[in-house]
N, C-alpha and C positions, 0 to 999 in steps of 0.2 A: 471338815476336810474340803479343800478346793476341788472343784470339778476340772478335769483335764481339758484344757482349751486347745483343741487341735489347730484352730485358725491362728492362735497366737504363736504356737510352735512353727507353723508354716511361715508366718511372717518373719520369724527369727532366722530361718535358714534360707528363705527365698532370695534375699539380697546376695549373699555369697555365691549361691548356686547359679543364679542368673548371670552374675559377673563372670564366673569361671566359664560357663557355657558360651557366653558372648565373646570372651577373650579367645577361646579355642576356635570359634566360628570365624572371627575376624582374622586370626592368624592363618587359618586354612585358606581364606580368600587371598591373603597376601602370597601364600605359597603357590596357589593356583595361578595367580597373576604373573608370577615369576617363572611359570612353566615347570614347576616341580610337584611332586606328590603332596597331597594335603594330609596324608595320614602316616606316611613312613617316618617322619621325624618323631612323632609321638611314640611309635612302636620302638624306635631306637632308644629313646630316652627312658621309656618304661622298662626296657630290657636291662638298663644299668642298675635298676633297683635290686635286681637279683644278685648283684655282686656285693660281697661283704665289705670290701674296702670303700665302695661308693656309699654304702649304708652308713659307715662310720663318718665319712666326710659330710654327709647330709645331716646327721645327728649333731655333729660338732658345730656346723654352720648354723643350724637351726637354733642352737642354744644361744648364740650371739644375737641372732635376729629376734629371738623371743624377748630377751632382756631389753633390746632397743625398742621393740614394739610396746612393751609394758610401760617404758618411760614415756612414749608418745601417748599411750592410752590414758595414763594418769592425767595428763594435760587435757586430753579430749573430754574426760569426764567432768572437768571443771570449765569446759568451753574455752580452753586455752589451746593454742596451736604452737607447740614447742618444736619449731623447725631446727632448733639448735642442738638436738641430740648428737648430730655428727661431730660438731666441734667439742661438745662436752665429753663424749667418750674418747676421742683421740687425745685431748689434753689430759684426761684422767689416766689413760693408759701410759702416756709419756711420764707423768709425774710418779705413777706407781712403779714404772721401770727404773726411774732415777733413784727412788727410795730403796727399791729392791737391790740395786747395784751397790749402794753405799751403806746400807744397814744390814747387820748380821746378828740375828736373834735365833733362838731355837725355833724350829718349824712350827710348834704349837702357838708361838707368839708372832712369828714373822708373817705367816699367811693372813691371820686376822688383821694385823697392822696394814698390810698391803691392800686388803679389801676396804678397810676404812679410809685409807688414803685415796683410793679410787672414788669412793662415794663422796667424800668431802670435796674433792676437786670438782667432780661433776656438779655437786650441789652449789658450790661457790660460783661456777661459771653460769649456771642457770639462774642463780639468785640475783645476778646483775640485771638480767632481763626482768625478773620479778620485781625488784626494787624500782626500776625505771617505770614499770607499769603502774604500780600502786602509788608512787610519789609524783610522777610526771605525766601519767596517762599515755606513755609510749606503747604502741602496739607490740606485743611479744613477737609477732611475725617479723616485723622490721628489725627489732633489736636482736633476735636470735640469728637471723640471717647474717647480720653484720658481725655478730660475735663468732660465727663460724669462720669467717675470713680472718678475724683477729686471732682466733685460736691457731689457725694455720701459721700465721706469722710468728706468734709466740713460740710455738713448737719449733719452728725453723731457727729461731734465735737461741733458744735454750739447748738445742742439740749441736750448737757450734762447739768446736774443740776447746775453745778457751772458756766455755761455760760448763756444760755437763756432757758434751758430746764426745764420742770416741769414733775416730775414723776407721772404718773397716772397708777396704777397697775403695770404691767410689761412693760409698754410702755412709752417712752419719748415723751413728747409733748411740744409745745411752749406756752401752756396755752390758755385759752379761750379768744377769741378776744372781745373787747368792742362791745356792742350791736349796737352802732352807725355805726359800720362798716359792719353790717349784711345787705346783699342785699335782700329785700323782693321779694318773687316770687308770682306765681299765684296759690293759694290754690285750688286744684281740689277735695277736700273732704278728710276726715280722712282715707277712704279706698283706695284712689287713690294716694295721695301724692301731692307734690308741684313742679311746673315747675320753674326751676331756673330763677331768674330775669335777670341774665347775658346771657340768651339765646338770648335776643335781642341785646346784645353787639356783639355776634357772627354774627348775621345778618348784623349789621352795619359794622363790619369789612369786611364782604364779599362784601358789596356795595363799601366801600372805596377802597378795593383791585382792583376791576374792574375799578373804576373811575381813580385811580392813574395810573394804568398800561396802560389804553387805551385812556385816555383823558388828559394826562399831558405830558409835555416835559420830566420830570424826568422819567416817565414810559417808554417813547420811548427810552431814553438813556439807561435805565436799560435793556430793551429787546435787544437793538442793541448791547450792550456790551456782553450780553449773547450769541448772535449769532456769533459775531466776534469782539474780542477786537481790532484787527488791523484796521478793517473798522471803528469801533467806534472812535478810536484814530484819524484817518484821518479826521473825521468830528468834531474834537475838544473836544471829551469826554475824561475825565481823567479816564481811566479804573481802576486804583488802588483805586481812590476815590469812584468809583461806587461799587467796590467789598466790601470795608469797609462799605459803607453806606447800601448795601444790607444785609450784615451780621448783622449790628446793628438793622435794621428794622425787619429782620427775628427773631432775639433774642427777640426784644420787643414784637412781636406778640406771640412768644412762652411763654413769661412771663405771658401772659394773660390766657394761656390754662387751668391752674389748678384753676383759680379764680372762675369760676362758682360753683365748688364744695366747695371750701374753704369759699367763702363769702355767699354762698346760703345754705349750709348744715352743713359741719363739724365744721366750725368756729374755727378750730385749725389745726396745722400741726403736724402730728405724723409719726412715722416710718412705720405705716400701710397705709400712703397716697399712692394712686395708682401709680404704675410705668409702664413704657412701652408705655405711651401715645405718646411720640415722635416717636417711631418706628412704631406704628400704623398709625401715621400721614403720614409717608412716603408711606405706602400702599395706603392710601386714596388719597394723592396728585397724585400718579401715576395713580390710577384708574380713578380719576376725570380729568386727563389730565391738571392739573394746572388751570382749569377754575373754577370760584366761583360756578357756577351751578353744574358742574360735581362733584366738591368736596362735595357739600351739599348732592347730591345723594349717593355718596360713603360713607360719614360719617353716614348717616342714615342706609345704608346697613350693615356696620360693627357694628354699635351700635345695630342693630336688631339681628345680629348673636350673639353678646355678651349677650344680655338681654333675648333673647328667648331660648337660648341653655340650660339653667338650667332645662327646662321642660323635656328634654330628659332623665334626671336621674330618673324621676318619671313616665315614660311611662309604661303602662300596656297593655298586659301581659308581653311584652318584653321591658326592659329598654335599652336605648341607652346612650353611654357615651357622655357627653356634649363636650368632646374634638373634636367631629366631626366638630363643628363650628370652632375650632382652625385650624383643618386640612384644612377646606375650605378657611380660611383666608390665610394660607400659600400657598395653591394652586392658589389663586387669584393673589398673588404676582408673582408666577412662570408663570402663564398664561398671566399676564399683559406684562411681558418682551417679551414673544414670540409673542403675538398677536400684540403689538405695532410695533415690528420690521417687522412683516408681512405686517401690514397696511402701514408702512413707505415705504417699497419696492413697494407696490401697488401704493402709491401716487407718487413715483418717476417715475414709468412706465407711470402713467397717465399724468404727466407733460411732459415727453418725447414725448408722443403721441400728446399732444396739441401743443408743440413747432414744431414738425414735420409737423403737419397739417397746422399751421400758415405759416411756411416757404414755404410749397408747394403752399399755396394760394397766397403768395406774388410773388413767381416765376411765377405762372400762370398769375397773373395780369400784371407783367412786360413784359411777352412774348406776351400778347394779342395785344398790339399796333403793335409790329413787324410783327405779322401774318397778321394784316390788311394791313400794308404797302406792304408786300410781295404779298398779294392777288391782290392788285391794279396793 
């Protein structure tokens, strides 16, 4: 049985904690510089957590953030930077909405079909970047950024009235989906709202993510390739195949990110569908250190900042701009980079000390018999 390593646990939590504390401290400095209270905004936002309707909003938003962050984390574990999650999830949501508006199957078939459409669309769009990387050596950072812009144009074209679009007021939509594709949620009352049914899908994906990465040969190969393609190739792993596979899986998970909202609430895709989910997922994956539990905490934190910050606009006697929450999110990203590098250096020094201590112990053990012989 392994001995509990307190220092290792401390290293695991130090990065996120330092990042969060630093973000709060820097945001407080910004508030003080603007002549406002450095603590009142936090009290106002924390007060919102006591309201049931805000709790539902946070949970629903966190489910979408969690899926997007998992998609990013899969790439990170392969040393891939999939910045294209935003385009992948929007294109997947649009295609799912189109299929849901034109296909009418019993609910037991309709919902799985829509989930598969979303995953396949996301995987297809991410696969383009994967193919470019393994065949032409194109950086996935460059290709996924470009594919985000292309996805926006493709969505704009496909939602034209003469293609698949339906004009509703001043907004182009894909039309209302068939009710058999609506995913029922948990009704918390008319004054509170409904928890999306696909919140449980997010939980399931987190469990699968942990199991696949930590309990399967594929997960080992994926992590090994991310650590060192050369070492992985020496053990028989096809690095190019793993890169493409990781991009496909990342895109498939990204394709699910917008479905809790689409299938649980809006039931149509329009030009007002939320954007930026993929970029927020990068923040969450970094803050959560690519672990399912850490990502869950980070998703809830960012969702809390999003849904509690509107209360700042209505504070009395002094109103606070809700952009404070946006500033904090940006500072979290900034602080994450610095704190994780500091923790990494701390960890390296710790390993060096351990290796030095072990070598010293081995030398001492080797010299002990010689001293005994000399003494005789």
